[in-house]
PAGU-938666 format. One record per residue (C-alpha): residue in one letter; y, z, x. Coordinates in Angstrom, 3 decimals, m for minus. Layout:
<recs>
+--------+----------+----------+----------+
: residu :        v :        w :        u :
+--------+----------+----------+----------+
:      A :        Y :        Z :        X :
...
+--------+----------+----------+----------+
</recs>
This chain:
<recs>
+--------+----------+----------+----------+
: residu :        v :        w :        u :
+--------+----------+----------+----------+
:      M :   52.461 :  m47.057 :   m3.758 :
:      A :   53.697 :  m49.670 :   m1.486 :
:      R :   55.499 :  m52.399 :   m3.055 :
:      D :   56.587 :  m56.122 :   m2.515 :
:      G :   53.480 :  m56.358 :    0.093 :
:      D :   54.311 :  m53.461 :    1.910 :
:      V :   51.167 :  m51.184 :    3.536 :
:      P :   51.559 :  m47.464 :    3.653 :
:      T :   50.601 :  m46.501 :    7.693 :
:      I :   47.729 :  m44.057 :    8.051 :
:      F :   49.640 :  m41.532 :   10.186 :
:      N :   52.685 :  m41.238 :    7.712 :
:      P :   51.306 :  m41.699 :    4.385 :
:      K :   54.193 :  m40.582 :    2.777 :
:      R :   56.518 :  m43.391 :    4.518 :
:      V :   56.192 :  m46.669 :    3.594 :
:      R :   57.208 :  m48.913 :    6.488 :
:      T :   57.843 :  m52.739 :    6.958 :
:      P :   56.501 :  m55.259 :    9.411 :
:      S :   58.742 :  m55.157 :   12.740 :
:      V :   58.932 :  m58.864 :   12.580 :
:      I :   59.631 :  m60.947 :    9.681 :
:      I :   60.379 :  m64.716 :    9.445 :
:      T :   61.928 :  m66.180 :    6.074 :
:      T :   62.905 :  m69.629 :    4.613 :
:      D :   66.477 :  m69.053 :    6.612 :
:      E :   65.203 :  m68.353 :    9.677 :
:      V :   62.967 :  m71.272 :   10.111 :
:      A :   65.646 :  m73.640 :    8.898 :
:      S :   68.153 :  m72.184 :   11.539 :
:      D :   65.214 :  m72.183 :   14.063 :
:      Q :   64.966 :  m75.929 :   13.136 :
:      G :   68.628 :  m76.852 :   13.930 :
:      D :   68.777 :  m74.984 :   17.326 :
:      V :   65.366 :  m76.950 :   18.180 :
:      E :   67.579 :  m80.271 :   17.379 :
:      R :   70.318 :  m79.258 :   18.941 :
:      E :   68.061 :  m78.249 :   21.954 :
:      R :   66.454 :  m82.102 :   22.194 :
:      P :   69.347 :  m84.393 :   21.457 :
:      N :   67.449 :  m87.567 :   22.649 :
:      G :   63.886 :  m86.898 :   20.244 :
:      P :   62.758 :  m86.645 :   17.245 :
:      P :   63.219 :  m83.135 :   15.175 :
:      T :   59.818 :  m81.664 :   15.524 :
:      P :   58.273 :  m81.147 :   11.944 :
:      L :   56.231 :  m78.107 :   10.751 :
:      S :   52.660 :  m78.409 :   10.462 :
:      P :   51.621 :  m79.032 :    7.107 :
:      R :   48.087 :  m77.282 :    7.760 :
:      A :   50.077 :  m73.716 :    7.994 :
:      P :   53.404 :  m73.612 :    5.959 :
:      L :   55.108 :  m70.767 :    6.387 :
:      T :   55.882 :  m68.703 :    3.372 :
:      P :   58.520 :  m66.218 :    2.529 :
:      Q :   57.940 :  m62.485 :    3.931 :
:      T :   54.987 :  m63.540 :    6.682 :
:      S :   54.847 :  m61.920 :    9.559 :
:      V :   54.072 :  m62.923 :   13.141 :
:      S :   51.780 :  m60.553 :   13.873 :
:      S :   48.535 :  m60.649 :   12.221 :
:      A :   47.992 :  m59.304 :    9.091 :
:      P :   44.880 :  m57.030 :    8.546 :
:      P :   43.185 :  m58.639 :    5.430 :
:      L :   43.067 :  m57.412 :    1.675 :
:      T :   39.491 :  m55.796 :    2.559 :
:      T :   41.584 :  m53.090 :    4.242 :
:      Q :   43.253 :  m51.730 :    1.073 :
:      P :   40.637 :  m49.196 :   m0.420 :
:      S :   40.111 :  m47.782 :    3.093 :
:      L :   43.704 :  m46.883 :    3.556 :
:      Q :   43.922 :  m45.306 :   m0.022 :
:      Q :   40.863 :  m43.306 :    1.106 :
:      A :   42.686 :  m42.019 :    4.557 :
:      Y :   45.934 :  m41.456 :    1.784 :
:      S :   44.182 :  m38.959 :   m0.497 :
:      E :   41.947 :  m37.189 :    2.809 :
:      S :   45.345 :  m36.527 :    4.393 :
:      A :   47.161 :  m35.353 :    1.279 :
:      G :   44.312 :  m33.034 :    0.296 :
:      S :   44.281 :  m31.596 :    4.024 :
:      S :   47.974 :  m30.796 :    3.566 :
:      Q :   47.432 :  m29.141 :    0.210 :
:      D :   44.605 :  m26.561 :    1.499 :
:      E :   47.216 :  m26.250 :    4.459 :
:      E :   49.805 :  m25.358 :    2.191 :
:      R :   47.416 :  m22.971 :    0.233 :
:      Q :   46.255 :  m21.121 :    3.298 :
:      L :   50.001 :  m21.060 :    4.623 :
:      R :   50.912 :  m19.288 :    1.543 :
:      D :   47.583 :  m16.518 :    1.393 :
:      K :   48.853 :  m15.644 :    5.317 :
:      K :   52.623 :  m15.371 :    3.837 :
:      C :   51.606 :  m13.569 :    1.104 :
:      P :   48.287 :  m11.251 :    1.512 :
:      R :   49.451 :   m8.614 :   m0.820 :
:      S :   49.742 :  m10.884 :   m3.842 :
:      C :   47.417 :  m11.242 :   m6.822 :
:      C :   46.063 :  m14.445 :   m6.220 :
:      S :   45.117 :  m14.052 :   m2.576 :
:      K :   41.803 :  m14.103 :   m1.165 :
:      V :   41.902 :  m10.602 :    0.038 :
:      A :   43.159 :   m9.490 :   m3.531 :
:      K :   40.161 :  m11.486 :   m4.834 :
:      K :   37.492 :   m9.536 :   m2.927 :
:      I :   39.333 :   m6.264 :   m3.718 :
:      Y :   38.955 :   m7.144 :   m7.631 :
:      Y :   35.254 :   m7.949 :   m7.149 :
:      G :   34.406 :   m4.929 :   m5.011 :
:      L :   35.873 :   m2.718 :   m7.816 :
:      C :   33.468 :   m4.253 :  m10.150 :
:      V :   30.625 :   m3.861 :   m8.162 :
:      T :   31.259 :   m0.356 :   m7.088 :
:      T :   31.825 :   m0.070 :  m11.245 :
:      T :   28.099 :   m1.562 :  m11.500 :
:      V :   26.584 :    0.274 :   m8.893 :
:      V :   27.834 :    3.806 :  m10.390 :
:      A :   26.545 :    2.850 :  m14.133 :
:      A :   23.389 :    1.567 :  m12.700 :
:      W :   22.832 :    4.634 :  m10.263 :
:      V :   23.345 :    7.143 :  m13.138 :
:      T :   21.892 :    5.746 :  m15.823 :
:      V :   18.864 :    5.505 :  m13.600 :
:      T :   19.009 :    9.419 :  m12.585 :
:      H :   19.842 :   10.886 :  m16.098 :
:      C :   16.979 :    8.889 :  m17.886 :
:      I :   14.185 :    9.699 :  m15.794 :
:      K :   15.958 :   13.491 :  m16.130 :
:      Y :   16.148 :   13.402 :  m20.096 :
:      M :   12.021 :   11.721 :  m20.138 :
:      Y :   11.342 :   15.522 :  m18.028 :
:      L :   13.451 :   17.382 :  m20.206 :
:      Q :   12.639 :   16.143 :  m23.876 :
:      N :    9.569 :   17.825 :  m25.516 :
:      Y :    7.573 :   15.365 :  m27.538 :
:      S :    5.297 :   17.524 :  m29.884 :
:      H :    3.090 :   16.419 :  m32.529 :
:      A :    1.942 :   18.010 :  m35.745 :
:      D :   m1.641 :   16.763 :  m34.362 :
:      S :   m1.445 :   17.169 :  m30.598 :
:      S :   m4.456 :   17.448 :  m29.208 :
:      I :   m5.071 :   21.297 :  m27.031 :
:      T :   m7.921 :   21.251 :  m25.005 :
:      T :   m9.479 :   24.909 :  m23.954 :
:      E :  m11.545 :   25.544 :  m21.135 :
:      S :  m13.426 :   28.727 :  m20.403 :
:      T :  m15.026 :   30.163 :  m17.679 :
:      V :  m17.286 :   33.214 :  m17.334 :
:      N :  m16.589 :   35.757 :  m14.706 :
:      N :  m17.215 :   39.301 :  m16.780 :
:      N :  m14.302 :   38.138 :  m18.888 :
:      F :  m13.610 :   34.829 :  m20.910 :
:      T :   m9.873 :   33.000 :  m19.762 :
:      S :   m8.630 :   30.249 :  m21.597 :
:      R :   m6.342 :   27.844 :  m19.620 :
:      I :   m4.152 :   25.441 :  m22.302 :
:      R :   m3.020 :   21.710 :  m21.320 :
:      T :   m0.380 :   20.645 :  m23.172 :
:      H :    0.450 :   16.945 :  m23.547 :
:      H :    4.237 :   17.494 :  m25.099 :
:      H :    5.823 :   16.594 :  m22.008 :
:      Y :    6.551 :   13.837 :  m19.834 :
:      N :    5.693 :   14.793 :  m16.568 :
:      A :    4.713 :   11.396 :  m14.427 :
:      P :    6.761 :   10.510 :  m11.168 :
:      F :    4.396 :    8.445 :   m9.561 :
:      F :    4.011 :    6.458 :  m12.519 :
:      T :    7.667 :    6.055 :  m13.370 :
:      A :    8.237 :    5.173 :   m9.780 :
:      W :    5.145 :    2.311 :  m10.206 :
:      F :    6.796 :    1.262 :  m13.029 :
:      C :   10.234 :    0.589 :  m11.881 :
:      T :    9.322 :   m0.996 :   m8.626 :
:      N :    7.208 :   m3.981 :  m10.777 :
:      W :   10.718 :   m4.996 :  m12.387 :
:      L :   11.373 :   m6.309 :   m8.755 :
:      I :    9.091 :   m9.444 :   m9.401 :
:      L :   12.431 :  m10.683 :  m11.231 :
:      F :   14.521 :  m10.674 :   m8.150 :
:      Y :   13.070 :  m14.311 :   m6.996 :
:      P :   13.414 :  m15.534 :  m10.487 :
:      L :   17.023 :  m14.665 :  m11.192 :
:      Y :   17.935 :  m16.050 :   m7.991 :
:      I :   16.425 :  m19.581 :   m8.686 :
:      I :   18.454 :  m19.743 :  m11.975 :
:      I :   22.004 :  m18.385 :  m10.258 :
:      M :   21.018 :  m21.519 :   m7.623 :
:      L :   19.759 :  m23.936 :  m10.370 :
:      I :   23.427 :  m23.136 :  m11.766 :
:      H :   25.472 :  m23.457 :   m8.910 :
:      K :   23.726 :  m26.149 :   m7.088 :
:      K :   22.570 :  m28.419 :   m9.721 :
:      C :   21.098 :  m31.501 :   m7.185 :
:      K :   18.446 :  m29.215 :   m5.891 :
:      S :   15.630 :  m27.958 :   m7.962 :
:      A :   13.289 :  m25.045 :   m8.200 :
:      N :   10.307 :  m26.272 :   m5.790 :
:      T :   13.041 :  m27.285 :   m3.086 :
:      I :   14.593 :  m23.804 :   m3.718 :
:      V :   10.869 :  m22.055 :   m3.090 :
:      S :   10.134 :  m24.311 :   m0.474 :
:      D :   12.861 :  m23.561 :    1.854 :
:      A :   12.567 :  m19.358 :    1.592 :
:      F :    8.989 :  m19.886 :    2.954 :
:      T :    9.961 :  m22.592 :    5.566 :
:      D :   12.570 :  m20.258 :    6.770 :
:      F :   10.341 :  m17.315 :    7.452 :
:      K :    7.428 :  m19.944 :    8.759 :
:      D :   10.232 :  m20.731 :   11.153 :
:      K :   10.504 :  m17.256 :   11.948 :
:      G :    6.968 :  m16.970 :   13.285 :
:      F :    5.616 :  m15.328 :    9.976 :
:      T :    2.268 :  m16.703 :    8.819 :
:      F :    0.951 :  m16.522 :    5.556 :
:      A :   m1.219 :  m12.996 :    6.645 :
:      R :    1.013 :  m11.577 :    8.725 :
:      F :    3.812 :  m11.846 :    6.291 :
:      L :    1.496 :  m10.192 :    3.232 :
:      S :    1.185 :   m7.386 :    5.694 :
:      R :    4.572 :   m6.576 :    6.327 :
:      C :    5.095 :   m6.689 :    2.758 :
:      G :    2.387 :   m4.057 :    1.885 :
:      L :    3.730 :   m1.513 :    4.517 :
:      F :    7.163 :   m1.837 :    3.063 :
:      C :    5.994 :   m1.952 :   m0.510 :
:      L :    3.687 :    1.517 :    0.512 :
:      L :    7.272 :    3.247 :    1.869 :
:      W :    9.481 :    2.032 :   m1.038 :
:      V :    6.938 :    3.473 :   m3.874 :
:      V :    6.855 :    6.821 :   m1.734 :
:      T :   10.441 :    7.022 :   m1.355 :
:      I :   10.756 :    6.700 :   m5.548 :
:      Y :    8.324 :    8.546 :   m5.736 :
:      M :    9.793 :   11.516 :   m4.126 :
:      Y :   13.623 :   10.783 :   m5.583 :
:      T :   11.725 :   10.739 :   m8.866 :
:      Y :    9.957 :   13.901 :   m8.208 :
:      S :   12.933 :   16.077 :   m7.105 :
:      L :   14.657 :   15.443 :  m10.393 :
:      R :   11.832 :   17.308 :  m12.184 :
:      I :   13.595 :   20.520 :   m9.900 :
:      L :   17.105 :   19.692 :   m9.758 :
:      L :   20.036 :   18.610 :  m11.275 :
:      S :   20.566 :   15.241 :  m11.050 :
:      T :   24.043 :   15.770 :   m9.553 :
:      D :   22.187 :   17.568 :   m6.830 :
:      V :   19.837 :   14.800 :   m6.373 :
:      V :   22.312 :   12.173 :   m6.465 :
:      A :   24.595 :   13.871 :   m3.674 :
:      L :   21.461 :   14.289 :   m1.370 :
:      F :   20.392 :   10.988 :   m1.795 :
:      A :   24.007 :    9.472 :   m0.816 :
:      T :   23.185 :   11.285 :    2.680 :
:      N :   21.242 :    8.029 :    3.701 :
:      V :   24.049 :    6.556 :    4.927 :
:      S :   24.232 :    8.936 :    7.954 :
:      C :   20.830 :    8.503 :    8.591 :
:      V :   21.025 :    4.601 :    8.479 :
:      Y :   24.035 :    4.773 :   11.318 :
:      L :   21.372 :    7.187 :   13.704 :
:      L :   18.630 :    5.076 :   13.191 :
:      S :   20.523 :    1.861 :   13.972 :
:      W :   22.089 :    3.830 :   16.596 :
:      V :   18.393 :    4.450 :   18.225 :
:      I :   16.330 :    1.712 :   16.919 :
:      L :   19.104 :   m1.021 :   16.563 :
:      H :   21.801 :   m0.392 :   19.586 :
:      E :   24.416 :   m0.399 :   17.537 :
:      Q :   28.037 :    0.917 :   18.735 :
:      F :   28.279 :    4.531 :   19.324 :
:      V :   31.143 :    6.255 :   17.291 :
:      G :   31.681 :   10.051 :   17.659 :
:      V :   33.157 :   10.577 :   14.084 :
:      R :   30.126 :    9.288 :   12.551 :
:      I :   28.033 :   11.891 :   14.092 :
:      V :   30.290 :   14.704 :   13.118 :
:      A :   29.847 :   12.768 :    9.780 :
:      A :   25.596 :   13.223 :   10.145 :
:      I :   26.960 :   17.237 :   11.096 :
:      L :   28.452 :   17.605 :    7.848 :
:      C :   25.737 :   15.737 :    5.857 :
:      D :   23.277 :   18.458 :    7.192 :
:      T :   25.200 :   21.349 :    6.788 :
:      G :   25.679 :   20.089 :    3.428 :
:      I :   22.088 :   19.775 :    2.775 :
:      A :   21.087 :   23.089 :    3.911 :
:      L :   23.887 :   24.922 :    1.406 :
:      L :   22.386 :   22.907 :   m1.344 :
:      A :   18.740 :   24.470 :    0.107 :
:      Y :   19.412 :   28.080 :   m0.464 :
:      M :   21.811 :   27.808 :   m3.129 :
:      D :   19.340 :   29.803 :   m5.409 :
:      G :   18.297 :   32.078 :   m2.984 :
:      I :   14.659 :   31.420 :   m0.670 :
:      T :   12.273 :   33.418 :   m2.587 :
:      G :   10.878 :   32.862 :   m6.556 :
:      N :   12.242 :   29.685 :   m7.183 :
:      S :   11.320 :   25.734 :   m6.148 :
:      T :   15.174 :   24.773 :   m5.085 :
:      L :   14.262 :   24.296 :   m1.486 :
:      G :   10.944 :   22.160 :   m2.499 :
:      G :   13.402 :   19.657 :   m4.564 :
:      V :   16.096 :   19.487 :   m1.824 :
:      V :   13.462 :   18.881 :    1.062 :
:      L :   12.100 :   15.814 :   m1.370 :
:      S :   15.599 :   14.374 :   m1.966 :
:      A :   16.563 :   14.913 :    1.429 :
:      C :   13.233 :   12.653 :    2.526 :
:      A :   14.170 :   10.160 :   m0.405 :
:      A :   17.180 :    9.668 :    1.595 :
:      A :   15.701 :    9.074 :    4.643 :
:      G :   12.745 :    7.036 :    3.384 :
:      F :   15.344 :    4.492 :    2.318 :
:      A :   17.139 :    4.863 :    5.357 :
:      I :   14.028 :    3.988 :    7.168 :
:      F :   13.471 :    1.220 :    5.119 :
:      K :   16.767 :   m0.577 :    5.232 :
:      V :   16.716 :   m0.073 :    9.382 :
:      L :   13.070 :   m1.240 :    9.832 :
:      F :   13.772 :   m4.559 :    7.687 :
:      R :   16.402 :   m5.401 :    9.860 :
:      K :   13.896 :   m4.625 :   13.065 :
:      V :   10.971 :   m6.495 :   11.489 :
:      M :   12.366 :   m9.582 :    9.258 :
:      G :   15.559 :   m9.780 :   11.428 :
:      E :   18.520 :  m11.830 :    9.747 :
:      V :   17.561 :  m13.220 :    6.489 :
:      N :   19.499 :  m14.869 :    4.292 :
:      T :   19.959 :  m14.491 :    0.789 :
:      G :   16.678 :  m16.505 :   m0.692 :
:      Q :   14.659 :  m15.054 :    1.820 :
:      R :   15.975 :  m11.659 :    0.717 :
:      A :   15.191 :  m12.057 :   m2.572 :
:      L :   11.897 :  m13.870 :   m2.242 :
:      F :   10.826 :  m10.626 :   m0.197 :
:      F :   11.250 :   m8.258 :   m2.572 :
:      S :    9.541 :  m10.427 :   m5.495 :
:      I :    6.506 :  m10.111 :   m3.266 :
:      L :    7.111 :   m6.495 :   m2.655 :
:      G :    6.806 :   m5.899 :   m6.753 :
:      I :    3.867 :   m8.368 :   m7.217 :
:      V :    2.076 :   m6.043 :   m4.215 :
:      N :    3.152 :   m2.841 :   m5.979 :
:      A :    1.968 :   m4.177 :   m9.041 :
:      T :   m1.537 :   m5.619 :   m8.153 :
:      L :   m2.586 :   m2.903 :   m5.682 :
:      L :   m1.005 :    0.727 :   m7.041 :
:      W :   m1.936 :    0.828 :  m10.522 :
:      P :   m5.746 :    2.553 :   m9.161 :
:      V :   m3.348 :    5.214 :   m8.125 :
:      C :   m1.796 :    5.439 :  m11.435 :
:      L :   m5.103 :    5.970 :  m13.256 :
:      A :   m6.689 :    8.567 :  m10.683 :
:      L :   m3.719 :   10.642 :  m11.142 :
:      Y :   m3.985 :   10.319 :  m14.940 :
:      L :   m7.659 :   10.675 :  m15.196 :
:      T :   m7.246 :   13.692 :  m12.374 :
:      G :   m4.653 :   15.716 :  m14.598 :
:      S :   m2.234 :   15.415 :  m11.971 :
:      E :    0.188 :   13.285 :  m13.770 :
:      Q :    0.480 :   13.658 :  m17.920 :
:      V :    2.140 :   11.492 :  m20.282 :
:      P :    2.851 :   12.350 :  m24.131 :
:      E :   m0.294 :   11.547 :  m25.930 :
:      H :    1.139 :   10.330 :  m29.522 :
:      Q :    4.986 :    9.664 :  m28.686 :
:      M :    5.611 :    7.479 :  m25.114 :
:      P :    9.449 :    7.648 :  m24.203 :
:      W :    9.546 :    3.866 :  m23.693 :
:      I :   12.813 :    3.211 :  m24.150 :
:      P :   14.454 :    5.710 :  m21.238 :
:      L :   11.733 :    4.125 :  m19.252 :
:      L :   12.589 :    0.719 :  m19.855 :
:      L :   16.155 :    1.595 :  m19.173 :
:      A :   15.541 :    3.160 :  m16.189 :
:      S :   13.899 :    0.167 :  m14.999 :
:      V :   16.334 :   m2.154 :  m15.797 :
:      A :   19.516 :   m0.064 :  m14.383 :
:      L :   17.296 :    0.341 :  m11.080 :
:      L :   16.508 :   m3.672 :  m10.714 :
:      V :   20.378 :   m4.003 :  m11.638 :
:      F :   21.243 :   m1.446 :   m8.796 :
:      H :   19.159 :   m3.111 :   m6.652 :
:      L :   20.606 :   m6.505 :   m7.019 :
:      V :   24.058 :   m5.588 :   m6.972 :
:      Y :   23.449 :   m3.463 :   m3.767 :
:      Q :   21.471 :   m6.001 :   m2.055 :
:      F :   23.532 :   m9.043 :   m2.637 :
:      G :   27.420 :   m7.233 :   m3.735 :
:      N :   28.248 :   m7.962 :   m0.229 :
:      L :   28.229 :  m11.580 :   m0.794 :
:      M :   31.264 :  m11.490 :   m3.134 :
:      T :   33.470 :   m8.626 :   m1.671 :
:      Y :   33.523 :   m6.218 :    1.575 :
:      N :   30.470 :   m3.580 :    2.075 :
:      I :   32.374 :   m0.307 :    2.145 :
:      F :   32.361 :   m0.924 :   m1.770 :
:      V :   28.818 :   m1.390 :   m2.161 :
:      S :   28.345 :    1.772 :   m0.176 :
:      L :   31.128 :    3.266 :   m2.295 :
:      G :   29.304 :    3.420 :   m5.398 :
:      L :   26.486 :    5.787 :   m4.402 :
:      I :   29.068 :    8.669 :   m3.573 :
:      T :   31.328 :    7.796 :   m6.433 :
:      A :   28.428 :    8.573 :   m8.732 :
:      V :   28.381 :   12.305 :   m7.685 :
:      P :   31.352 :   13.134 :   m9.818 :
:      V :   29.907 :   10.941 :  m12.436 :
:      S :   26.809 :   12.474 :  m12.752 :
:      G :   28.454 :   15.725 :  m12.425 :
:      T :   30.525 :   15.102 :  m15.417 :
:      L :   27.538 :   14.717 :  m17.567 :
:      D :   25.691 :   17.776 :  m16.511 :
:      V :   28.883 :   19.264 :  m17.391 :
:      I :   29.293 :   17.543 :  m20.921 :
:      L :   25.405 :   17.477 :  m21.564 :
:      Y :   23.379 :   20.397 :  m20.127 :
:      G :   26.476 :   22.945 :  m19.517 :
:      V :   26.443 :   23.140 :  m15.826 :
:      E :   28.634 :   24.782 :  m13.499 :
:      F :   29.302 :   24.065 :  m10.363 :
:      E :   30.645 :   26.750 :   m7.982 :
:      G :   29.331 :   28.772 :   m4.793 :
:      M :   27.186 :   27.606 :   m2.395 :
:      K :   26.060 :   24.405 :   m4.668 :
:      L :   30.233 :   23.149 :   m4.694 :
:      A :   30.723 :   23.223 :   m1.199 :
:      G :   27.219 :   21.427 :   m0.399 :
:      I :   28.372 :   18.772 :   m2.005 :
:      I :   32.367 :   18.912 :   m1.180 :
:      L :   30.700 :   18.328 :    2.122 :
:      I :   28.356 :   15.843 :    1.981 :
:      T :   31.114 :   14.147 :   m0.257 :
:      V :   33.289 :   14.161 :    3.384 :
:      G :   30.314 :   13.481 :    5.838 :
:      F :   30.276 :   10.282 :    3.873 :
:      L :   33.472 :    9.217 :    3.965 :
:      L :   33.628 :    9.816 :    7.345 :
:      V :   30.720 :    7.400 :    8.176 :
:      M :   32.460 :    4.763 :    6.259 :
:      F :   34.870 :    4.944 :    8.904 :
:      P :   35.619 :    1.631 :   10.993 :
:      D :   34.744 :    1.749 :   14.423 :
:      N :   38.481 :    0.945 :   15.685 :
:      W :   39.645 :    4.155 :   13.619 :
:      P :   41.502 :    5.183 :   16.639 :
:      D :   43.759 :    2.063 :   16.706 :
:      Y :   44.737 :    2.715 :   12.701 :
:      I :   45.540 :    6.062 :   13.743 :
:      M :   48.505 :    4.922 :   16.216 :
:      R :   49.621 :    2.601 :   14.391 :
:      L :   50.302 :    4.784 :   11.381 :
:      L :   51.848 :    7.749 :   14.119 :
:      R :   54.541 :    4.736 :   15.705 :
:      W :   55.349 :    3.660 :   12.179 :
:      S :   56.096 :    7.269 :   11.305 :
:      R :   58.123 :    7.654 :   14.232 :
:      R :   59.890 :    4.467 :   13.559 :
:      R :   60.880 :    6.077 :   10.227 :
:      Q :   61.775 :    9.381 :   11.760 :
:      R :   63.563 :    7.871 :   14.434 :
:      G :   65.793 :    5.573 :   11.737 :
:      S :   66.433 :    8.598 :    9.742 :
:      E :   68.014 :   10.503 :   12.315 :
:      N :   70.338 :    7.478 :   13.442 :
:      G :   71.536 :    7.195 :   10.094 :
:      G :   70.215 :    3.967 :    9.257 :
:      R :   68.253 :    2.368 :    6.802 :
:      S :   65.044 :    1.250 :    7.506 :
:      R :   63.197 :   m1.781 :    6.908 :
:      D :   59.029 :   m1.884 :    7.601 :
:      T :   57.456 :   m5.171 :    7.420 :
:      V :   53.873 :   m5.765 :    8.693 :
:      D :   52.681 :   m8.270 :   11.103 :
:      Y :   50.108 :   m9.755 :    9.227 :
:      R :   49.008 :  m11.573 :   12.796 :
:      T :   48.443 :   m8.645 :   14.411 :
:      G :   48.590 :   m5.837 :   11.719 :
:      Y :   51.181 :   m3.612 :   13.309 :
:      I :   53.782 :   m2.404 :   11.110 :
:      R :   57.332 :   m3.422 :   12.516 :
:      S :   60.412 :   m1.439 :   11.548 :
:      H :   63.780 :   m2.934 :   11.674 :
:      L :   66.505 :   m0.377 :   10.939 :
:      R :   70.356 :   m1.127 :    9.305 :
:      S :   73.392 :   m0.312 :   10.337 :
:      P :   75.812 :    1.632 :    7.619 :
:      S :   77.278 :   m2.142 :    7.544 :
:      G :   73.798 :   m3.638 :    6.635 :
:      R :   73.584 :   m5.744 :    9.973 :
:      V :   69.843 :   m5.208 :   10.824 :
:      R :   69.535 :   m4.110 :   14.181 :
+--------+----------+----------+----------+
</recs>
């Protein structure tokens, strides 16, 4: 705060400056004496009564009092900018601190990975549980069909087991309708000034600006809905044949398919190590396909279905980027909600036809609603985090959830069903895991290898010279610098 009429300057708000020239009453009196001495014959010049000089009156034109609020506003803005600069400087100086932005993103990433793992394992094991559970009833209906061909043969069709993969895929996809309502609720809480109508109109306006008409947009949603339901159907059908861990591991190969399709369709950068990763994933798929032999089992069909589900999910992601382009969060949420609406309104006759023809059976007396609802909610949470997790953290944490679910699912299989992982099955899962991790390598991964080699050479050179090395990291360039300390303690 300024005192005694002083005004703080804009360029240096923390320093109070006084006017360069101040005329006081003593100086006025001395000036009058000088004038009288210069004019001995004339009368003294009196001061004008209309403009009396008061103490602390500046010769220069003083700013009016109305400029005081603007100066205070400038002072507050400059103080806020200085605090922001200090905060950014502190984050640059200590990026490993627990309060930095990088650390917060890592914390959020761990939470996102944990959520993805929990949701994906819950979906898979709930669907597997519905297939394995026996829903027998004392008054269950048994239908007998007889045919006459010199012999009477009977075929018994029971409804004690759950066998409806398409109905499961359709029912779980319906929950995608909640994508956009949840997004609107979050936006209303985050931005209280906007209304729901404004948020919805903004999303439709963005699609309209990209050249999408209403008919064209619905046709694209219909095609993506068909691809989505077929992918989920193949995944749920493969769970009838294979173990949950095998299906989870096979579905994780979609990352290599995404890279190959992005390289071909989206013309992304070629990275040799990712081609090696795709080869390892394919080798792991082949080992899992023949882990139980070639004839006399349905393992090969289950592996093909799981691999096709992974490929379908990769095609969905790449085509979405190709057809829809770069979309924001609201547009993505609106798209998935419309996808769920199209699924609920157009594909229910398929479920009814499969049930009436006997292709799919559900328990007549005890429908497994609890595991089905749990799987649907978990699938909704999985896709919410998978689609929007990159807003809070790095995308690698979202992708790591798919491969981290493999050991978690394997642990549950061992505990619940006594499964043993050995031989070709174990080798296939390991190869798929290694291939997944290689796909996650950054584009400039050779630079990181060279930095690590330079750092190891400097450490080795320091140990050979008998000095103690002190390593520091230049956070502007990312290089590791090693300073050698002599036995006397001086840094060389």
